[in-house]
N, C-alpha and C positions, 0 to 999 in steps of 0.2 A: 828543656832535653839536660841531659847533662852536656858540655861540653866534650869532654873526652866521645861524646856517643852520638855527635853528628849522623843525619842521614847528608848524603845531596844527594840528589835522584835527575840525573840525566837521560832525557827523553830524546830517544834518534827516530826522526823515522826515514824509512827509506820508499821512493813509491814507483811504480816504472816510468811515470815521468820524471823524473827529475833523473836518472840511470841516462837518458837523451841530449840533457844539459850537464852532465856532468864532465868540470874544466881539467881535474885532478885524477890521475888515473890512479884504480883500488888496489896496492899494496894489501898482498893476499900471502905471500911467500913469508913467514917466520920461523925460528928455529926453535918455537912451544908452537906447539901444534894447536892451536885455539882447537874448540868443540869439540877435540877428541881429548884433553893433554887428562891422563891418565894420573899421570902422580898427583893433580889436583882438580881431577873429576870429583861429582859426584851428585847422587839422586837422593832428594825428598819426597815425601808423599805432600801433596796440597791439593785439597781438594778430590783427593780419590785418584790424582796422576803419578806416578812417577814423576817428578820433576830434576831435569839434568840441568845440573850448574858449577860454575868456577869459581874456584875465587883465589884472587892473587896475592902477595903480600900482606902486611899488617898494616893499622893505620885507624885514623875516623875510614871510615864504612862510604863509596862511592857505587853503587848501583845503574850499570848499566845497560839499558834496556833498547833489543834489538827490534826495527822497526816488523812491519807486513814483509813475508813471504824469505825473509831473513833466516841468522842464526848468533849463533855468538863469533865463528868464523866471520862473518862477517866486520866484526867490528875489532877485530886485529889491530886495525891502526891508533885504531882508541885505546884498548888497550895495554898496549908498550906504553900511549903517554901518558895513563894516566896511573899505572901500578909505578913508575917510580914515588909517588906519595902519596898514591889511599890502596887503603885496601878495597880491590877489583871485585865488584861478584855481580854476578852474571847469567840468566838461566836462557835455558833455550825454550822460549814459548808456547802454549799447546798446540799442536800439530807443525812443529817445525824443531829443524833440529834432531836432536835421542828425544824431545818429549811426544811423545803421542795424545792424541786431539782427547779422547776417552770423557765425546760431549757430539751431541749433534750440530749446534751449534754454535760459534766463537765471537762472544758479544765484547766489546769495551769493557763494562763491569763484570762481566766474567774473570778479564783478562787483569783489572785490578785487584780483584778479589783474591786474584792467584798471584799475582807478586803481590798481594799486604802479608798471603798468607807465606809467604819466602820469607820475610824480614824478618816476622814474629816467626816462624820456625829458625833463623839464625838467631836470635833474637840482636836483633841491628837498628837496633828503635831507642830513646832512651823516658 
């Protein structure tokens, strides 16, 4: 893999049980409208689904993945932090945010194939 095209993967998961144990209050008020940013938001077709994603800044790519029941706007704090150094790429997973489900079930295998398609379509691998 070329050093200039490294892919950093940060998997963040949220569950209903972790919400009860959260010690830090989440900030959802930003100058940037994460999850609905018309200046950087775009759609790409992945496995028959129009998928909404946003990209911030340039540099080495960092793919952020929101957890179940989340969306891009849930990771506003992480985007704010990481966009200072990385090309942050984040997509709404199927059935969340601005991306439709378009399948009868959602499995981890499907999510992996789906996000692999995003990585491939944006040419962020070496």
